[in-house]
N, C-alpha and C positions, 0 to 999 in steps of 0.2 A: 414213794419215789426212791430210786437207788441213789446212794451217794458213794464217796470214795471207800468208806469202810463198812458199808452195810449193803445187804442184798435183800431182795424179796423172793421168797420161795413161791414158785409158780407151779401149780398142779399140772400134771401131764394130761393132755387130752386123750379121750378114749378112742376117738376116730383117728385113723392113720391113713394118709393119702400120699402115695409116692409121687415124685415128679415124673413127668413123661420120660421115656428113654432118650438117650442122647441122639440116637438116630432120628427119632421123631421130632426132636427140637431143632437139631442142626442139619439134618439131612445126611446123606451118605458122602463118602470121600474125605478129603483133607479137612481137618478142623483147624481153623486159623486161631492159634493161641496168641497172636499179636505180640511176639517177642520184641518188636521194635518200639513198643510202648512201655516195656518194663524199665524199672530203674535199677541202678546198682552203683555202689562205690567200692573200689578195690582196696586192698590192704595198704596201698600208698596214699589213699585219700582222694584218688581221681574218680570223679563221677562221670558216668557215661552221658553223652549229650542227648537231648531230646528234640522235640519238634522246633522249639524256639531257635536252637543252634543249627539244626540240620535241614529244616524245610521239609516239604512234602516228598513222598517217594518218587523216585525216577525209575520207571520200568525199563529204560534203555541203558542201564548200567549193570555190569556183571562182575562178580568177584569169583575168581578161580583160586583154589588152594592146592599146592603141590602135596601129594599124599603118597605114603610109602607102604607097600605090601610085603616087605622083605624081612620082617622080624620073625625069624624062625627057619626059613628055607636055607639060609647060609650058615647056620650055627655050626661052629666047630668047638664045642665046649662052651663054658661060660654059663650065665652072663658074666663077662669081664667088665667091670665098671671102672673106667679110667680115673674118675674122681676119687673113688674109694681106694684104688691102688696107690695113687699119689699121696693120699692121706696116710696110708700105711707106710709108704716108703717114698719120700719126696725126691729121692735120687734115682728113681726107677727110669726116668726118661733118658738117662745116660747109661742104662744097663739093659741092653737088648736081650740078654740071656736071662734076665731076672725071671724066676718061676712064677711070679705074680702075673706076668703077661701070658696071653694065649699064644697059639702058634702064629707064625708069620702069615699075614694075610687074613687072619681070623677077625671077625667083627668084634668090636669093643663098644660098649655103651659109654656115652659121655656122662650120663646121669640116669635117674630112674623116673619113669612116668608116674603120675598120680595113680595110674591103674596098674603099676608094677612093671616088671620086665615081662611084658606080655608077648604072646604069639599072635601074629597078624590074623589068624583064623578065629580068634576068640569072639563068639557072638555077643557076649556082654560088652566087650570093648567096642566092637563095631557099632552096636546100638548107641552106646554113649557118645561115640564120635559123631554119629548121624545127628543126634540131638544137639550137641554143643555147636557143631558147625552150622546147622540150620538156624539155631537161635542167634548165632552171630551174623547171619545174613549171607553166608557163603552159598553160592549158586551151583558150583561144580567142583568136584575133587578130581584132580588130574593125576593119574597113577604114574609113578616113575618106572618105566620099563626100558630105560636108556642103556642098561647093561646086558641087553640081549635075552633077558629072562622076562617072561610075561607073567609069572606068578599066577597062572590060571586058576589054581585051586583056591588061593586066597582071594583073588578077584571075585570068584563065584561065591565064596563065603560072605564077602562084603555085600555083593548084590543081593544075596538071600536075606541078609540082616536088614539092609535098607528096605527091601520089599516088605518084610514083616512090619517094620515101623510104619510104612505107608498103609498097610492093610489095617492097622489100628488107627488110622486117621492122622498119623504123624507126618512131619515134613522131613525130607532129606535132601542133600545136594544131588545133582545129576553126576554122571561120571564120564571121563574121557581119558585118553592115554597120551603120554609124552614118549615117543619112540626114539631109538638110537639116532644120534645126530647125523652121522655120516653113512651108516649102513642100516636103514630101517626096514629093508624089504622083507627079510625073514620074519621079523617081529610083526609087521603089519599083516602078513599072510596068516601067521598063527592066530593073531587076534580075530581075524575074519573067520577062520576055521572053527575056533573054540567058542567064540562069543557072538559075533555079529551075524554069521550065516544061520546059526541055530536060534537067533533072536532071543538070547538069554536076557531076561528082564529088560526088554526093549524100552519100556517106559522110563527107565533110568538113564538112558543114553542122552548125553548133552548134545543138542543140535545147534549148529551155527549156520546161518544162511540156508536153512531148510534141510540140512543133512547132518548126520553125526560128525562131530568134530574129531579129527585126529591130528595130533602135532607130529608131523613127519614131513620131510621134504618130498614133494610129489615128483621131483626130478630124480629121486634116488630109490624109488620103490620097485624098480626092475630087479631081476635076479641075474644080471649079466656077470661075467667073470671079473674078479678083482685080484690083481697081482700086487700085493703090498710088499714089494721088495725094499726093505728099509735097512739094508746092511751098511751102505756107504753113501753119504751125501756128496754128490758130484757138483761142484760149483760151475755155474755158467758165467763165462767171461765175455765182456764186450767184444764184438766182432766175430764171435764163434756161435755155433749152434749145438744143441743136444737133441737127440731124437730117439724114437722107438717105433718100429714097425709091428704090425699085428694083423690078425685075420678076424673079422667079424663074421660069426656064423649065422646071425639073424639080423634083421633090420636094425641099424645103429641109431639110437636116439641121443647118445652122449658119449664123450670120451673125456676122462679126467686124469690128471697126474698129480702126484703128491710132492710138494716143494718145501725144502728147508730154507729158512732165512737166517739161521743161526741167531735167533732172538732179535734180529734187526726189524725195524719198522719202516714203512714206506716203500717196500719192495714192489717191483712190477716186472712184467715180462709179456712178450707177445707169443701166443700159442697159435699154431697153424696145423691144419689137417690137409693131407694130400692123398690122392689116389696112388697106391704103391706102384701100380703098373705104368701109369701115364705121367705121374708127377703133377697132375692137375690139382689145383687148390680147391678144396671142398668146404673150407671154412677158416676164418681167422678172427682173432680177438685180442685186444690188449687187456690184460688182467692187472688190476692195480689194487693197492691196499692189502697185499697178501700177508697173512699171518704165518708164523712159523709152523710148518708141517701141514698147511692147508691143502685140501684137494681142490684144484681149479681145472676148468676145461671148457669145452664147447658143447652146445646142444643143437640138435637138428630137428626141425619140424617143417615138413614131414621127415621121418627117419631116412637115413641113407641106406641104400641096398647093401646086403651082405657082400663081403669081399675083402681084399687086402688094402690096408691103409698105413700111413705113416704120420705120426704126430711129432711136431718139431717145436722147440723153444728157441727164441732169438730175442735180441734187443733187450738185454737185462738192464733194469734200473735199480740201483741199490744192491743189496746182497741177496742173491737168489741161487738156487741150485735144484737138483732133481735127485730124489732118493733112488739108488740103484743097487744092483747086486752083481757079483761076479758069476753067479750061476744062471743057467737058462731056465726061465720059468714061463715066459709068455709063449703060448702055443702059436706057431705060424708067424714068428717075428723075432727081432733081435735089436739090441741097442745100436744107436748111431751117434757118431760125433763128427761134426762138420761134413755131413753127408756120406760118411764112410762107416760101414759096419764095424763094431767093436765087440769084444767079448761081454757076455752077460746080458742082463735085461734091466729095465727101469720100471718103477712103480707105475701101474696102469689100472684104470677102472673103466669098464665098458658098460653102457646101459642099452639094453635091448627093449624095443617097444613091441608088445604083442596084445592079444585080446584080454589077457588077464590084467595087464596094467590098465587098459582102458576101462575094465570093469571096476577096478579099485578106484580109479579117478572119478568114476560116476557114483560110487557108493558114499564117499566121504567128502566133507569140506576139509581140505588140507591147509594147514599153516606150518610153514617151515620153522623149526625151533633153532634159535641162534644160541650156540653153546658158549660163545665168548662173552666175558663180563665187560669188555671195554669197547668193542668194535661198533656195536649198534647194528641196525638193519643193513643188509647188503642188497636187498631186493624187496619189492612189495610182498604183502601177505606172509610176513615173518612175525613170530612172537618170541619174546625173550622169557627166560625162566629166572634169571638172576643177573644183576649188573651192579657195578659200583656206582656210587652217586657222582654226578647227576645222571640218572638213567635216561636212556633214549626213548623217544616216542616211536612206536612201530605203526606204520600206516598200511592200510590195505590197498588194493589195486585201484580203488576210487579216490585215493588220497586222504581218506578219513583217518583221524586218530583212533586207531582200533585197540591198541594194547600197550601196556607198560608193566614192568615187573617191580615188585616191592619185596625186598629181602630183609630178614632179621639180622643177618650177618653174612659175610662173604669171605671165602678162602682166597683172598687176594692180598698180596704183599707188595706194596708200592703199585707199580703199573704192570704187574705180572700175576699170572695164576700161581698160587702157592698152596700151602697147607695150613690148616687151622692151628696146628701145633707149632708153627714157625713164629718167631717174634715178629711183630708188626702186622699180623693178620687182622682183618677188620671184624672185630667181634661185636657183641651186642652194645657195648658202650662207645663204639667208634662213631665219630662224626667227621664231616669233611674238615673241621678245624682241629681235629685230633681226638684222641681217646680221653674220656672223662675219667680222671684218676680218683674221684671222690668215692668214699666207702658207700656201698650199696648201689652204685650206678648201674651195675649189671641188671638190676630189676627195672630200670627206667625205660628201657627200649629206645635209646637215643638214636641208634642206627636205623631201626625200624621206623621211628617217627620222622626222621629226616627224609627217608625214602618215600614214605606215604604222603608227606606234605608235598613233595614234588609231584607225585601222581595226582593229588587233588588239584594242584595248580594247573596241570596240563589237561586233566579231565578226559582221559580216553574212554572208550566204550567198555573196556575190560581192564581190570587190574589182576595180575597173576602174583599171588603171594607165596613166597618160599620161606618156611613150609610148616607142615603140621607135625609130622611124627617120624622123622628120619632116624634119630636116636643113635645109630651105630656108624662106625667107620672102621675100615680094615687097618691092621697094624702093618706098617711098611718101614723100610730103611731109606728109601729114596723116592723122590717125586719131582718131576719136571726139572731135572738137573740139580736138585738140592739133595744132598745126602746127610743124614743125621742118624744117631743110634736108634731112635724110635721116631716115627712120623705117623701122624694121623691127618688125612687130607681134608675130609669134609666136616668132621665133628671132632671136638677134643675135650672141652670142659664146659662149665656153665657159661662162661664168657664167650668162648669160641664154639658156638653151636647155634642152630637156627630153627629150633622147634618151638612152636607156639603152644602145642598141647601142654596143659598144666603138668608141672613136675612135682614130685614128692619133695617137700622142703624147698629150699632155695627161693626162687621168685614165685613159686606156687602158680596161681592163675593170673599173674600180672599181665603177661603177654596176651592171654586170651581176652581179658577185659580191654586191653589196649586195641586189639583187633576189632572188638565190638564197636568201640568208639570211632575208629577210623572208617569202618564199613558204613556206619550210620551217617557220617559226614559225607561220604561218597555217594550213597544210594538214597539218602533221605529217610524219613520216618513218618509215621502217622501220629496225629495228636492223641493225647490220652483221652479215652472215651469219657463223656460227661456222666455225672451221677444223676440218678432219678431224684425227683423232689422228696422231701422228708416223708416218712411214713412210720407209723408205730407197728411193731410186731410183738406178738405174744410168744414167749419162749416155751412152746409146747411141741407136740409132735405133728402139728399141722404145717408141713413144709410147703403147702401150696401158697402160703403167704408170700413166698419169694417170687411168684410168677410176675413177670413184668418189671422186676427190679433190675436196673441197669447201673453200671455195666455188668456183663456176665464175663468173669475172668476164667479163661480156659487153661487147662494144663494137659500135657500129653497123656493119652491113655496107653496102657501097656508098657509103661517104662519102669515097672518094678521087677524086671527080669532078674532071675537068680543066676549066679555065676558058679560054674563048676568046670574048669578047663585047665589044661596044663599050660604053664608059663613057658617062656623062652627056653629052648633046649631041654624042656621037661624038667627044669631044675626044681620046680615046686608046682603044686596044684592049687590054683586060686579058687577059693570057695567063698561066696557071699550070698547068703540067703536072707538078707535083711529086708528085702522088698516085701511089703505087707499090704498096707492100705494104699491103693492106687488112686491118688487124687486126680480129679478130672475137671472140677468146676468150683468156683468160689464167687460169692456175692457179698456186698456190704450195703447196709441201709442205716438210716439215722432218724431219730426224732429229737425233741428238745433236750432229752436227758440221757439217751443211750446211743451207742453205735453197735449195730447188730452185724454179726459175721456168720456166714453160711459156707459150709464145705460139703462137697459131694464126692463120693468115690465110685470107682467103676463097678465094684462088687460090694456086698454088704460089709459094713465095718466089723473089724475084729473086736474081741472083748477089750474093754478099756483097762489095760493092765500096764503098769510101769510109768516112768516119768517122761517117756518120749512118745506117748500115744497121742496123736493128733494135736500137736502143739500149734499155737498161734503166736507168732512173734511180730511185734509192731514197733516200727520206728515212728515216733511221734513228732520229731523235730527236724528230720533230714540231716542230722549231724552225725558223722561216723565217730567223732570224738566222744560222744556221749553213749552210754550203754555198751552192750556186747555186740561188736561188729555193727554198731549203730542202732541196734534194737534196744528200745527203752522199756518195753513191757512184754512180759511172757504170760500167756494165758493157757490154763488147762494142764499144767504140769502135775497138779494134784486134783483129785475129785472127791467130793464129799457125799455122804449118804443123803443129804438133804436136797440133792438135785442141783448142786452148784459145783463150780470148779474154781481153782485159785487164780487170782490176778496178782502178779508180782512185778515189782519195779527193779531195775537193774541196780546192783550194789557193787559193781566192778567185776570185770571178767565174767566168768560163768557163775556168778553169785547173784542171788535174787532174794528180795524180801517181800513178804506177803503184804499187800495193801488193800485187799478186798476179795470179794467173791463174785463170780458171774453166774447167773442162771444158765444152765446147760441142758440141752435136750438132744438126743440122737436116736435114730432107729433106721434100720436098713442101710441105705447108702448115704444118709443125710445126717448132718450135725449142724446145730446153730447155737449161738450163745450171745449174750449182751454184755457190753463193757460200759461202765459209766463214762459219759462224755467228758466229765471233768478230768479223767485220767489221760485223755487223748487230745482234746482240743484246748490247748493252752489259751484260754480266753474266749472259747466259743467259736462260732462261725466267722469266716469260712473255715471249713475243716479240711485238713490234708494229712493223710497218714500213708506210709508204705508198710506193707505187711507180707508175711510168708506163712503158709501152712506147712508143717513138717511132721512126718511120721517116721519113727524108728531110726532117727539119725543118731550120730554119736554126740553126746552132750558136750558142748563147748568147743566143737571142732567144725568150723565153717566149711572146710574142704570136704567133710563128710556129706555135705549137701549135694555134691556131685556123684558120690559113690554109694551111699547107703539109703535104705528105706525109700522114701519119696518126699519131694518138696514141691510146692506150687507157689510161684513159678520155679523153674529149674535153677540149680546151682546157686550162685550168689545173687541172682536177680530177685526183685520184689515187684509186687503189684502196687500201683498207686491209686488210692481213692482220694478224690479231690473235689471240692466245691469251689475252688479258686478259679475264677473265670479265665485268667490267662493261661492256666494249665491245660485247658481243653479248647483253646482257640483254634479256629480253622486257618489262621495265618501265622507264619513265624514272626517272632518279635523283631521290631526294627532295630537297626544298629544303635547300640548304647542303652537299650532297654534292659 
């Protein structure tokens, strides 16, 4: 019998029988690695919830993640890291000409991703993103193309990378696009030409109500003329009217005008359209709740015939005006005041309805994106991307709670849109009762938690999270009426940024693990699979002994991808060839004296060299405070000539002391070993341990589990082997249990 300090040498069997292929065992297609059953405790001691806390899966709940493809295409030097610049010169924010800054308008990073200052086309990065997001339960990544750039090459690179992951049986999110808020027509058409018409990786398109989802206002996908004359704001005074005549060259579906309110709220106005020749009224509407510089107007279904028209504003409430210009820009028209022509023209946007618009409306399910952080929905079938707390619920045309946004931080200052670099911006530590001033609060995700808790309380069909990997913001001197020596609008520093992707240093993967926890509470999880009854195994090369042992723990195949790709602005070439043994399967069994562990790789195992070859890390007590990152036992760091490997207990940090030897056998794609039960089951049955297999990781660096070699399961997660009845229950625990 094996005890803590002794082992039995077991002769190797002469007959070798390999397990059946993965395809033969599990079939073709996606391999369900069951990440919702994995356990994890982050660096802050927060444990991800399981079945007892979350209940069973809910298939009718969707998580969308805002995703950015723009790291690289806009590079103008750099990478310029704001945090590093301010560490070097804390006064640089008051020195716009400081040579540490890049050119005006150039993108600056707020910090460094765990994967470096990468380019958005890097296949290694894209595959890692697919894995992390899928493991977190994210269903769809929504690409930001709101700045009129579609980033087609990077989008295709991501689609190619996601398709490769799926070819290997892995899981990835679907994809969709968030188009420009006010003028989406050109972007929608380009996406159709480049991706949707050629059906590029059609299996990855996210569908909503039976068609691909696109976040674009369907009322604005025409390509009618737009006259954005914004030189002079002309105020509308009670008892007077302002107008603009124009000529529609095609059937007219809508007319809109751009209105300043001088930052006032509660403004309203009546807008009227008349036939220019007869004066006959063709449409009228009272427009309320107008925000500063909003486009507002009238829609016509069916469209009005081509011809001459005049649009008129009257009956102002609050402060309202019309952006105008002294120059003539509108073809076939002129500005009007109190019914009389005046010099110049006013801002005007016309929407034409044609067969192309009808085709687009039939191709997609449209949801209009709301750009404003404060206003909430202004019509059905709108989605938000970011709001201040408390966020609004966005309903569909059937009145259902369809969507809410959840943000990590918001570039809002008080009740206005602001810059992240302004004092008072709502950073990661912000809550509705004020910013938490305590040290380390930036890692706690207080803003994120408050917003997600509200979403959980309202329980819409979709939660849109902002965001994953924005990382950069342009350098400016002025934004939204505020002028400072240096301004960064959407990102600034660790506190005033909204990326969930793990960072190098700082809060590390804290926001990623927080995301996992909230998604589980929102979508539900499966119970941990039950363990097979006890059985004795001989540690020899007869791996058929594992047939029928449950559970079978799966890991992603094909995730040992090597990296060799230029970084952002080609500032460095990132190379990582640590991927070696591709772990795909694990099993655990037990008898009265031992716990047996089995690992299988996609290809035959490499030679057993070094101290990071096929390590087994075990958490015996579920306490992060004990052991290294909670792992109490390390197996197989050293191998002996007698067919055994080392068993070590943690001695603080990445320090281990030998407490025994485990019989070890491996051949082809399989390895198994036996650990004395007395080292793992503190007091015997029931038995519960969390464990990870790791190959070629960096010793003592848990974040290496995301980037180097391979681990099963992925990143900070662990598998749980348990014979505790409550852990594999088919029902969530009752309140108070």
